[in-house]
Backbone as CSV, one residue per row, in Angstrom:
resi,resn,N_x,N_y,N_z,CA_x,CA_y,CA_z,C_x,C_y,C_z
1,MET,13.432,8.085,-43.581,12.686,8.679,-42.625,13.368,8.680,-41.206
2,CYS,13.827,7.476,-40.780,14.392,7.317,-39.523,15.842,7.945,-39.548
3,SER,16.540,7.809,-40.689,17.840,8.363,-40.744,17.594,9.951,-40.582
4,ASP,16.564,10.573,-41.195,16.484,12.073,-40.970,16.241,12.305,-39.548
5,LEU,15.518,11.372,-38.887,15.188,11.660,-37.394,16.459,11.759,-36.546
6,PHE,17.457,10.856,-36.883,18.679,10.695,-36.032,19.909,11.393,-36.644
7,ALA,19.550,12.236,-37.781,20.829,12.774,-38.451,21.668,13.834,-37.738
8,ALA,20.771,14.682,-36.962,21.489,15.881,-36.449,21.885,15.530,-35.059
9,GLU,23.107,15.856,-34.721,23.532,15.548,-33.356,24.673,16.702,-33.016
10,ALA,24.408,17.296,-31.787,25.377,18.358,-31.427,26.727,17.885,-31.286
11,SER,27.713,18.506,-31.444,29.118,18.026,-31.354,29.501,17.822,-29.875
12,GLN,30.377,16.773,-29.610,30.436,16.287,-28.384,31.315,17.348,-27.536
13,SER,32.062,18.148,-28.298,32.766,19.256,-27.535,31.948,20.372,-26.832
14,SER,30.925,20.492,-27.457,29.904,21.518,-27.013,28.760,20.921,-26.043
15,SER,28.181,19.685,-26.400,27.160,19.199,-25.548,27.031,17.683,-25.813
16,SER,26.574,16.898,-25.065,26.393,15.555,-25.185,25.002,15.318,-25.464
17,LEU,23.980,16.379,-25.485,22.601,16.222,-25.659,22.381,16.140,-27.125
18,LEU,21.394,15.371,-27.484,21.164,15.096,-29.091,19.962,16.114,-29.498
19,THR,20.393,16.566,-30.842,19.201,17.513,-31.258,18.677,16.912,-32.610
20,TYR,17.494,16.840,-32.751,16.797,16.370,-33.792,16.153,17.319,-34.773
21,THR,16.397,17.166,-36.067,15.801,18.273,-36.995,14.359,18.012,-37.109
22,GLN,13.884,16.828,-37.113,12.516,16.465,-37.418,11.901,15.615,-36.271
23,PRO,11.821,16.038,-35.004,11.144,15.219,-33.901,9.690,14.773,-34.212
24,GLN,9.099,15.601,-35.131,7.583,15.284,-35.232,7.471,13.940,-36.104
25,LEU,8.585,13.427,-36.630,8.386,12.194,-37.291,8.368,10.957,-36.433
26,TRP,8.510,11.126,-35.174,8.177,10.054,-34.051,6.585,9.962,-34.136
27,GLN,5.942,10.878,-34.528,4.463,10.736,-34.451,4.034,9.770,-35.713
28,GLU,4.773,9.529,-36.670,4.426,8.807,-37.733,4.421,7.336,-37.425
29,TYR,4.980,6.866,-36.219,4.996,5.501,-35.794,3.901,5.457,-34.766
30,PRO,3.151,4.263,-34.735,2.220,4.025,-33.582,2.886,4.120,-32.154
31,ILE,2.154,4.799,-31.359,2.652,4.822,-29.989,2.872,3.488,-29.340
32,SER,2.012,2.448,-29.751,2.151,1.133,-29.167,3.526,0.514,-29.628
33,TYR,4.163,1.056,-30.783,5.503,0.445,-31.107,6.437,0.943,-30.188
34,TRP,6.352,2.225,-29.651,7.466,2.782,-28.914,7.309,2.187,-27.335
35,ILE,5.972,1.802,-27.076,5.788,1.123,-25.702,6.338,-0.331,-25.778
36,ALA,6.269,-1.023,-26.839,6.662,-2.263,-26.931,8.126,-2.566,-27.222
37,SER,8.703,-1.545,-27.823,10.230,-1.557,-28.165,11.038,-0.763,-27.272
38,GLU,12.149,-1.232,-26.954,13.175,-0.793,-26.087,14.162,0.145,-26.884
39,THR,14.123,0.122,-28.087,15.035,0.870,-28.974,14.263,1.186,-30.285
40,PRO,14.854,2.408,-30.919,14.106,2.874,-31.996,14.371,1.785,-33.135
41,PRO,13.638,1.954,-34.338,13.789,0.897,-35.486,15.276,1.165,-35.901
42,PRO,15.844,0.072,-36.570,17.143,0.003,-37.018,17.229,1.101,-38.196
43,THR,18.295,1.834,-38.121,18.631,2.913,-39.064,20.142,2.795,-39.524
44,ARG,20.353,3.407,-40.501,21.866,3.466,-40.912,22.464,4.494,-40.243
45,ALA,21.741,5.615,-39.808,22.375,6.706,-39.226,22.731,6.337,-37.722
46,ARG,21.822,5.867,-36.969,21.831,5.565,-35.560,21.139,4.351,-35.054
47,THR,21.848,3.516,-34.349,20.972,2.415,-33.768,21.351,2.185,-32.282
48,ASP,21.923,3.162,-31.655,22.297,3.113,-30.223,20.913,3.274,-29.488
49,THR,20.874,2.543,-28.342,19.690,2.510,-27.387,19.470,3.820,-26.696
50,HIS,20.346,4.766,-26.780,20.354,5.945,-26.011,19.472,7.037,-26.784
51,ALA,19.259,6.759,-28.127,18.368,7.811,-29.023,16.876,7.686,-28.646
52,PHE,16.566,6.540,-28.272,14.989,6.433,-27.977,14.577,7.453,-26.815
53,PRO,15.199,7.216,-25.595,14.648,8.301,-24.543,15.040,9.649,-24.903
54,SER,16.286,9.884,-25.561,16.701,11.358,-25.979,15.682,11.919,-26.839
55,CYS,15.120,11.036,-27.778,14.162,11.650,-28.704,12.835,12.115,-28.090
56,LEU,12.435,11.160,-27.110,11.259,11.475,-26.359,11.281,12.608,-25.712
57,LEU,12.470,12.963,-24.994,12.556,14.010,-24.273,12.538,15.364,-25.115
58,CYS,13.110,15.284,-26.300,13.165,16.259,-27.319,11.754,16.645,-27.832
59,ASN,10.665,15.664,-27.620,9.377,15.994,-28.107,8.458,15.630,-26.925
60,PRO,8.251,16.599,-26.049,7.394,16.296,-24.981,5.939,15.850,-25.249
61,PRO,5.458,16.431,-26.357,3.975,15.943,-26.697,3.852,14.391,-26.988
62,VAL,4.974,14.027,-27.643,4.789,12.483,-27.979,5.149,11.857,-26.771
63,PHE,6.020,12.272,-25.822,6.339,11.562,-24.622,5.151,11.462,-23.738
64,ALA,4.383,12.622,-23.627,3.187,12.685,-22.887,2.136,11.720,-23.544
65,GLY,2.118,11.544,-24.777,1.046,10.670,-25.443,1.344,9.304,-25.145
66,ILE,2.585,8.911,-25.068,2.989,7.511,-24.702,2.619,7.175,-23.346
67,MET,2.968,8.178,-22.351,2.629,7.898,-20.973,1.175,7.949,-20.766
68,ALA,0.540,8.660,-21.412,-1.044,8.666,-21.295,-1.551,7.244,-21.826
69,GLU,-0.928,6.735,-22.867,-1.424,5.346,-23.393,-1.174,4.295,-22.395
70,ILE,0.190,4.459,-21.805,0.504,3.475,-20.783,-0.437,3.591,-19.494
71,LYS,-0.774,4.594,-19.194,-1.718,4.805,-18.006,-3.068,4.381,-18.382
72,THR,-3.466,4.588,-19.464,-4.774,4.141,-19.989,-4.802,2.731,-20.001
73,GLY,-3.808,2.087,-20.477,-3.852,0.628,-20.613,-3.721,0.152,-19.193
74,ILE,-3.034,0.632,-18.275,-3.069,0.033,-16.926,-4.484,0.245,-16.275
75,PHE,-5.051,1.490,-16.606,-6.353,1.750,-16.044,-7.391,0.702,-16.300
76,ALA,-7.326,0.535,-17.854,-8.348,-0.354,-18.572,-8.161,-1.669,-17.910
77,LYS,-6.821,-2.215,-17.718,-6.597,-3.453,-17.163,-7.235,-3.636,-15.778
78,ASN,-6.992,-2.589,-14.968,-7.577,-2.595,-13.625,-9.186,-2.732,-13.619
79,VAL,-9.620,-1.931,-14.545,-11.153,-1.776,-14.573,-11.672,-3.157,-14.874
80,GLN,-11.046,-3.878,-15.834,-11.439,-5.108,-16.335,-11.351,-6.170,-15.162
81,LYS,-10.240,-6.159,-14.303,-10.052,-7.047,-13.141,-11.364,-6.723,-12.341
82,ARG,-11.655,-5.597,-11.987,-12.676,-5.265,-11.029,-13.983,-5.802,-11.587
83,LEU,-14.269,-5.796,-12.981,-15.372,-6.036,-13.598,-15.502,-7.739,-13.487
84,ASN,-14.393,-8.396,-13.651,-14.455,-9.776,-13.455,-14.570,-10.268,-12.221
85,ARG,-14.059,-9.549,-11.201,-14.313,-9.957,-9.873,-15.782,-9.784,-9.326
86,ALA,-16.280,-8.783,-9.906,-17.721,-8.286,-9.560,-18.586,-9.435,-10.123
87,GLN,-18.335,-9.730,-11.261,-19.015,-10.904,-12.136,-18.974,-12.121,-11.311
88,GLU,-17.777,-12.616,-10.813,-17.458,-13.774,-10.170,-18.146,-13.795,-8.792
89,LYS,-18.193,-12.708,-8.175,-18.874,-12.567,-6.845,-20.426,-12.661,-6.995
90,VAL,-20.812,-12.099,-7.985,-22.312,-12.196,-8.328,-22.649,-13.722,-8.619
91,LEU,-22.070,-14.218,-9.271,-22.020,-15.752,-9.699,-22.229,-16.537,-8.511
92,GLN,-21.304,-16.390,-7.610,-21.092,-17.050,-6.428,-22.284,-16.873,-5.444
93,LYS,-22.626,-15.730,-5.414,-23.898,-15.200,-4.525,-25.115,-15.880,-4.980
94,LEU,-25.146,-16.003,-6.331,-26.411,-16.623,-6.949,-26.157,-18.156,-6.949
95,GLY,-25.234,-18.677,-6.475,-25.011,-20.232,-6.601,-24.764,-20.776,-7.968
96,LYS,-24.447,-19.814,-8.898,-24.040,-20.176,-10.225,-22.649,-20.739,-10.243
97,ALA,-21.761,-20.370,-9.307,-20.313,-20.813,-9.367,-19.927,-21.078,-8.007
98,ASP,-19.083,-22.175,-7.823,-18.517,-22.568,-6.459,-17.476,-21.593,-5.989
99,GLU,-17.382,-21.469,-4.690,-16.497,-20.612,-4.195,-15.461,-21.295,-3.351
100,THR,-14.328,-21.034,-3.483,-13.040,-21.773,-2.736,-13.138,-21.119,-1.438
101,LYS,-13.318,-22.067,-0.389,-13.236,-21.689,1.022,-12.301,-22.179,1.886
102,ASP,-11.873,-21.480,2.885,-10.825,-22.011,3.884,-11.408,-21.512,5.231
103,GLU,-12.230,-22.351,5.787,-12.905,-22.194,7.127,-11.899,-21.803,8.325
104,GLN,-10.742,-22.456,8.135,-9.652,-22.222,9.287,-9.139,-20.682,9.068
105,PHE,-8.691,-20.508,7.909,-8.387,-19.183,7.634,-9.302,-18.107,7.937
106,GLU,-10.592,-18.204,7.609,-11.580,-17.328,7.960,-11.657,-17.142,9.556
107,GLN,-11.486,-18.112,10.282,-11.561,-18.004,11.671,-10.317,-17.191,12.084
108,VAL,-9.229,-17.341,11.492,-8.076,-16.638,11.839,-8.244,-15.159,11.462
109,VAL,-8.873,-14.812,10.274,-9.219,-13.431,10.067,-10.136,-12.985,10.981
110,ILE,-11.113,-13.629,11.560,-12.063,-13.098,12.512,-11.248,-12.800,13.764
111,ASN,-10.238,-13.538,14.234,-9.485,-13.252,15.299,-8.670,-12.075,15.169
112,PHE,-8.167,-11.930,13.863,-7.402,-10.605,13.470,-8.169,-9.506,13.608
113,LYS,-9.384,-9.451,13.087,-10.230,-8.271,13.168,-10.571,-7.940,14.652
114,ARG,-10.776,-8.866,15.486,-11.104,-8.697,16.894,-9.883,-8.230,17.627
115,GLN,-8.648,-8.604,17.174,-7.497,-8.140,17.860,-7.181,-6.581,17.596
116,GLU,-7.458,-6.306,16.207,-7.282,-4.861,15.811,-8.257,-3.968,16.501
117,SER,-9.515,-4.477,16.574,-10.639,-3.548,17.294,-10.345,-3.458,18.674
118,GLU,-9.990,-4.502,19.463,-9.709,-4.408,20.714,-8.497,-3.519,21.240
119,GLY,-7.397,-3.808,20.216,-6.179,-3.017,20.417,-6.458,-1.582,20.277
120,ALA,-7.272,-1.111,19.207,-7.614,0.180,18.948,-8.288,0.768,20.135
121,ARG,-9.250,-0.020,20.598,-9.874,0.480,21.794,-9.125,0.659,23.010
122,LEU,-8.228,-0.148,23.297,-7.313,-0.078,24.431,-6.399,0.987,24.168
123,GLN,-6.057,1.334,22.922,-5.173,2.476,22.733,-5.882,3.782,22.988
124,ARG,-7.116,4.100,22.641,-7.812,5.053,22.868,-8.186,5.303,24.414
125,GLU,-8.445,4.312,25.108,-8.683,4.364,26.595,-7.486,4.780,27.173
126,MET,-6.266,4.313,26.767,-5.161,4.568,27.345,-4.564,6.107,27.352
127,LYS,-4.807,6.415,26.049,-4.607,7.824,25.596,-5.395,8.893,26.525
128,ALA,-6.713,8.472,26.639,-7.674,9.280,27.523,-7.029,9.208,28.951
129,TYR,-6.582,8.117,29.319,-6.076,7.800,30.796,-4.854,8.913,30.981
130,MET,-4.027,8.830,29.916,-2.882,9.703,30.041,-3.182,11.005,29.940
131,SER,-4.175,11.527,29.267,-4.556,12.898,29.368,-5.179,13.251,30.687
132,ALA,-5.805,12.317,31.322,-6.361,12.628,32.594,-5.359,12.797,33.815
133,ILE,-4.236,11.915,33.481,-2.923,12.125,34.472,-2.525,13.544,34.353
134,LYS,-2.236,13.876,33.021,-1.698,15.299,32.861,-2.643,16.266,33.393
135,GLY,-3.972,16.130,33.313,-4.939,16.977,33.922,-4.812,17.021,35.442
136,MET,-4.529,15.831,36.145,-4.467,15.780,37.464,-3.088,16.504,37.820
137,GLN,-2.042,16.378,37.022,-0.826,17.085,37.345,-0.820,18.532,37.440
138,GLN,-1.653,19.005,36.393,-1.844,20.349,36.220,-2.806,20.932,37.335
139,ALA,-3.777,20.172,37.766,-4.560,20.474,38.836,-3.811,20.594,40.114
140,SER,-2.828,19.680,40.246,-2.078,19.622,41.515,-1.220,21.005,41.431
141,ILE,-0.680,21.313,40.329,0.163,22.558,40.398,-0.707,23.792,40.767
142,ASN,-1.838,23.787,40.106,-2.800,24.965,40.424,-3.177,25.052,41.788
143,LEU,-3.401,23.824,42.481,-3.797,23.783,43.904,-2.674,24.320,44.859
144,THR,-1.340,23.901,44.394,-0.298,24.310,45.254,-0.102,25.963,45.178
145,GLN,-0.331,26.372,43.868,-0.092,27.784,43.850,-1.162,28.541,44.597
146,SER,-2.310,28.070,44.492,-3.452,28.739,45.147,-3.183,28.680,46.743
147,LEU,-2.823,27.499,47.303,-2.366,27.368,48.759,-1.298,28.294,49.130
148,HIS,-0.331,28.453,48.326,0.816,29.376,48.653,0.415,30.770,48.678
149,GLU,-0.521,31.035,47.734,-1.056,32.527,47.684,-1.962,32.915,48.746
150,VAL,-2.820,31.734,49.288,-3.664,32.300,50.242,-3.177,32.196,51.732
151,TYR,-1.862,31.524,51.786,-1.333,31.360,53.096,-0.814,32.840,53.609
152,GLU,-1.037,33.129,54.844,-0.411,34.353,55.361,0.842,34.117,55.849
153,PRO,1.683,35.215,55.703,3.236,35.149,55.889,3.364,34.488,57.255
154,ASP,2.606,34.700,58.414,2.905,34.321,59.629,2.235,32.897,59.964
155,TRP,1.769,32.318,59.013,1.258,30.932,59.334,2.125,29.894,59.089
156,HIS,2.128,28.857,59.995,3.161,27.819,59.940,2.991,26.917,58.697
157,GLY,4.181,26.517,58.219,4.181,25.726,56.977,4.152,26.281,55.720
158,LYS,4.071,27.789,55.671,3.970,28.430,54.284,5.043,27.923,53.403
159,ASP,6.290,28.018,53.951,7.514,27.641,53.053,7.410,26.219,52.471
160,ASP,6.787,25.463,53.295,6.617,23.934,52.878,5.835,23.668,51.874
161,ILE,4.860,24.580,51.476,3.746,24.491,50.492,4.578,24.154,49.189
162,VAL,5.499,25.125,48.722,6.246,25.033,47.565,6.870,23.698,47.359
163,THR,7.522,23.224,48.415,8.285,22.057,48.439,7.448,20.904,48.160
164,ILE,6.349,20.778,48.813,5.201,19.810,48.745,4.713,19.699,47.382
165,GLY,4.409,20.799,46.740,3.929,20.930,45.510,4.883,20.412,44.452
166,LYS,6.223,20.810,44.632,7.189,20.224,43.495,7.276,18.792,43.675
167,ASP,7.333,18.209,44.909,7.382,16.716,45.073,6.383,16.122,44.410
168,CYS,5.018,16.544,44.559,3.826,16.155,44.045,3.845,16.116,42.539
169,ASP,4.237,17.106,41.911,4.501,17.325,40.424,5.436,16.363,40.008
170,ALA,6.540,16.049,40.615,7.521,14.990,40.200,6.979,13.737,40.207
171,LEU,6.144,13.274,41.252,5.436,12.141,41.376,4.519,11.946,40.204
172,TRP,3.707,12.904,39.716,2.798,12.837,38.692,3.637,12.572,37.378
173,GLU,4.716,13.351,37.197,5.379,13.371,35.930,6.156,11.937,35.819
174,ASP,6.685,11.294,36.987,7.345,9.997,37.009,6.197,8.984,36.646
175,PHE,5.079,9.106,37.119,4.062,8.177,36.777,3.620,8.145,35.358
176,HIS,3.503,9.362,34.749,3.119,9.438,33.581,4.169,9.079,32.459
177,ASN,5.498,9.178,32.869,6.531,8.622,31.974,6.727,7.118,31.994
178,LYS,6.433,6.641,33.127,6.545,5.196,33.434,5.503,4.441,32.638
179,LEU,4.221,5.112,32.524,3.083,4.540,31.670,3.372,4.530,30.188
180,VAL,4.018,5.663,29.825,4.421,5.953,28.401,5.358,4.893,27.947
181,ASP,6.305,4.669,28.651,7.386,3.609,28.495,7.110,2.263,28.501
182,SER,6.276,1.866,29.601,6.002,0.452,29.866,4.591,0.028,29.035
183,THR,3.784,0.997,28.715,2.486,0.604,28.051,2.205,1.105,26.810
184,LEU,2.208,2.459,26.674,1.708,3.064,25.477,2.528,2.919,24.213
185,LEU,3.953,2.981,24.585,4.919,2.729,23.409,4.753,1.195,22.861
186,ASN,4.641,0.319,23.733,4.400,-1.126,23.439,3.134,-1.369,22.707
187,LEU,2.202,-0.550,23.047,0.782,-0.822,22.474,0.814,-0.274,21.056
188,ASP,1.433,0.971,20.928,1.603,1.578,19.585,2.341,0.713,18.547
189,GLY,3.520,-0.013,19.051,4.277,-0.909,18.387,3.462,-2.152,17.846
190,TYR,2.618,-2.565,18.863,1.725,-3.735,18.676,0.786,-3.375,17.433
191,LEU,0.194,-2.264,17.543,-0.901,-1.835,16.602,-0.290,-1.478,15.237
192,GLN,0.932,-1.243,15.243,1.567,-0.870,13.878,1.662,-2.012,12.857
193,GLN,1.475,-3.384,13.484,1.484,-4.347,12.601,0.404,-4.631,11.810
194,PHE,-0.800,-3.999,12.236,-1.980,-4.362,11.733,-2.335,-3.724,10.287
195,PRO,-1.960,-2.517,10.038,-2.207,-1.855,8.638,-1.763,-2.829,7.696
196,ASP,-0.439,-3.192,7.547,0.163,-3.911,6.469,-0.600,-5.252,6.409
197,LEU,-0.920,-5.948,7.360,-1.490,-7.238,7.359,-2.980,-7.023,7.003
198,LYS,-3.506,-6.147,7.277,-4.974,-5.746,6.849,-4.955,-5.754,5.339
199,VAL,-4.048,-4.977,4.781,-4.018,-4.739,3.249,-3.815,-6.021,2.581
200,ARG,-2.923,-6.884,3.122,-2.482,-8.189,2.567,-3.742,-9.056,2.659
201,VAL,-4.402,-9.057,3.759,-5.674,-9.937,3.955,-6.588,-9.442,2.781
202,ALA,-6.886,-8.305,2.690,-7.884,-7.793,1.579,-7.387,-8.199,0.112
203,LYS,-6.077,-8.132,0.015,-5.504,-8.370,-1.290,-5.517,-9.955,-1.565
204,ARG,-5.478,-10.739,-0.426,-5.649,-12.207,-0.592,-7.128,-12.576,-0.959
205,SER,-7.949,-11.896,-0.462,-9.435,-12.130,-0.814,-9.611,-11.689,-2.403
206,ARG,-9.152,-10.719,-2.907,-9.236,-10.496,-4.237,-8.582,-11.356,-5.183
207,LYS,-7.441,-11.966,-4.797,-6.666,-12.869,-5.573,-7.207,-14.220,-5.493
208,LEU,-8.109,-14.531,-4.459,-8.763,-15.851,-4.449,-9.992,-15.609,-5.325
209,ILE,-10.678,-14.444,-5.514,-11.592,-14.347,-6.416,-11.072,-14.488,-7.819
210,ASP,-9.891,-13.861,-8.174,-9.312,-14.040,-9.376,-8.828,-15.535,-9.657
211,TYR,-8.576,-16.253,-8.730,-8.119,-17.699,-8.844,-9.527,-18.549,-9.231
212,ASP,-10.654,-18.127,-8.542,-11.817,-18.878,-8.775,-12.340,-18.530,-10.332
213,SER,-12.294,-17.197,-10.689,-12.661,-16.835,-11.960,-11.837,-17.455,-12.946
214,ALA,-10.459,-17.474,-12.796,-9.768,-18.281,-13.773,-10.074,-19.769,-13.800
215,ARG,-10.171,-20.264,-12.742,-10.549,-21.711,-12.614,-11.961,-22.032,-13.452
216,HIS,-12.954,-21.076,-13.185,-14.140,-21.332,-13.786,-14.084,-21.045,-15.413
217,GLN,-13.305,-20.102,-15.841,-13.154,-19.919,-17.140,-12.454,-21.019,-17.947
218,LEU,-11.490,-21.699,-17.197,-10.990,-22.984,-17.801,-11.840,-24.141,-17.779
219,GLU,-12.745,-24.289,-16.789,-13.643,-25.363,-16.721,-14.848,-25.119,-17.714
220,SER,-15.135,-23.902,-18.122,-16.202,-23.625,-19.087,-15.648,-24.028,-20.422
221,LEU,-14.400,-23.733,-20.886,-13.795,-24.060,-22.071,-13.604,-25.505,-22.246
222,HIS,-13.329,-26.291,-21.100,-13.329,-27.834,-21.172,-14.679,-28.242,-21.388
223,ALA,-15.728,-27.784,-20.744,-16.983,-28.082,-20.970,-17.612,-27.939,-22.309
224,ALA,-16.944,-26.981,-23.022,-17.453,-26.659,-24.448,-16.697,-27.584,-25.438
225,GLY,-15.798,-28.479,-24.848,-15.108,-29.387,-25.818,-13.791,-29.014,-26.313
226,MET,-13.358,-27.918,-25.694,-12.052,-27.252,-26.222,-10.889,-28.027,-25.366
227,LYS,-9.764,-28.506,-26.160,-8.709,-29.085,-25.537,-7.320,-28.556,-25.906
228,ASN,-7.103,-28.490,-27.030,-5.723,-27.715,-27.297,-5.771,-26.477,-28.063
229,ASP,-7.112,-25.924,-27.840,-7.114,-24.605,-28.502,-6.336,-23.588,-27.732
230,ARG,-6.045,-22.503,-28.455,-5.137,-21.459,-27.941,-5.877,-20.648,-26.707
231,LYS,-7.166,-20.660,-26.682,-7.755,-20.095,-25.607,-7.681,-20.925,-24.534
232,VAL,-7.680,-22.219,-24.644,-7.416,-23.196,-23.495,-6.136,-22.900,-22.861
233,LEU,-5.044,-22.859,-23.690,-3.666,-22.666,-23.295,-3.470,-21.465,-22.616
234,LYS,-4.236,-20.428,-23.095,-4.194,-19.201,-22.395,-4.841,-19.259,-20.981
235,ALA,-6.011,-19.883,-21.026,-6.705,-19.998,-19.725,-5.846,-20.805,-18.678
236,GLU,-5.238,-21.706,-19.042,-4.352,-22.605,-18.293,-3.307,-21.696,-17.603
237,ASP,-2.710,-20.951,-18.574,-1.615,-19.985,-18.119,-2.119,-18.916,-17.117
238,GLU,-3.333,-18.559,-17.347,-3.978,-17.574,-16.450,-4.100,-18.102,-15.018
239,LEU,-4.713,-19.336,-15.121,-5.086,-19.973,-13.898,-3.732,-20.297,-13.008
240,LYS,-2.609,-20.751,-13.731,-1.327,-20.922,-13.046,-0.795,-19.652,-12.426
241,LYS,-1.073,-18.546,-13.087,-0.562,-17.127,-12.616,-1.313,-16.846,-11.278
242,ALA,-2.698,-17.138,-11.430,-3.499,-16.624,-10.434,-3.280,-17.380,-9.145
243,GLN,-3.125,-18.775,-9.320,-2.879,-19.687,-8.195,-1.536,-19.375,-7.570
244,LYS,-0.511,-19.003,-8.341,0.929,-18.569,-7.768,0.766,-17.346,-6.887
245,VAL,0.174,-16.453,-7.485,0.079,-14.964,-6.600,-0.808,-15.393,-5.465
246,PHE,-1.856,-16.020,-5.474,-2.659,-16.368,-4.339,-2.039,-17.164,-3.322
247,ASP,-1.292,-18.162,-3.700,-0.382,-19.128,-2.865,0.701,-18.258,-2.135
248,GLU,1.129,-17.336,-2.736,2.252,-16.701,-2.120,1.903,-15.737,-0.995
249,LEU,0.717,-15.090,-1.241,-0.155,-14.367,-0.093,-0.550,-15.253,0.931
250,ASN,-1.257,-16.289,0.612,-1.783,-17.239,1.620,-0.936,-17.815,2.489
251,VAL,0.265,-18.349,1.934,1.213,-19.079,2.815,1.864,-18.085,4.009
252,GLY,2.163,-16.822,3.434,2.672,-15.840,4.392,1.692,-15.579,5.617
253,LEU,0.335,-15.386,5.089,-0.602,-15.038,6.048,-0.959,-16.062,7.020
254,GLN,-0.857,-17.265,6.483,-1.291,-18.392,7.195,-0.172,-18.702,8.496
255,ASP,0.920,-18.143,8.217,2.165,-18.357,9.389,1.932,-16.958,10.136
256,GLU,1.696,-15.698,9.700,1.834,-14.565,10.447,0.675,-14.344,11.419
257,LEU,-0.444,-14.613,10.797,-1.891,-14.175,11.630,-1.909,-14.966,12.935
258,PRO,-1.808,-16.392,12.808,-1.648,-17.165,14.057,-0.584,-16.630,15.043
259,THR,0.584,-16.391,14.446,1.680,-15.822,15.337,1.056,-14.568,16.017
260,LEU,0.614,-13.569,15.386,0.044,-12.360,16.013,-0.859,-12.719,17.027
261,TRP,-1.931,-13.581,16.761,-2.911,-14.093,17.835,-2.278,-14.609,19.237
262,ASP,-1.096,-15.177,18.892,-0.548,-15.842,20.124,0.444,-14.772,20.662
263,TRP,0.640,-13.577,20.269,1.696,-12.694,20.675,1.277,-12.068,22.056
């Protein structure tokens, strides 16, 4: 069957693309096989690793089915994670499971949220102030034009109106530009640090729940008298993975958030 699958190939002189006479034979293998394997099954006709992706491209429905199964698996895994987290949070709220707490870090997060809120407020007020400056600049221009129009030709100082207006406009423009360079740009750069840190703080919270869930799972197995069971070994491995992921996030945030607070 596999030899039939890989039997037909276009000549190298005409094309390097592979042509298969029976691409439907791919459907005779479970999709999970192609996901788990990097190469097609061994055959007498072809065993090179390039045949696998080429055949998939020759059969779009099969390729689409594989991608759908991959996406479905990822989706199911994410749903299971959310369910486990929700269950863990409920147990913690009801006092059925202990919760890992770090009061010092929680205070750091409170400071972080306060910084973000105050910085965003300052940015809004500064932009409103900049708009007011532009409004005053335009009002000054309008006033200058009105004065120039109402001045009679024989009135003293008519020619000075335009000069004074231009000088006033230049002062407003210089004031606006200095505020942008010295304040608004620095404030924008300061606030650009928050979105990434905010995402990582939220991710840390989720990973902490995953760690607690894995820890409680292992504790429940030990309480049931299991020691060298395969489930215990798997639970221990899951706990190590959860702790590693959490520690990597936690260490970075423990350094960066206090530094931002002192910025």
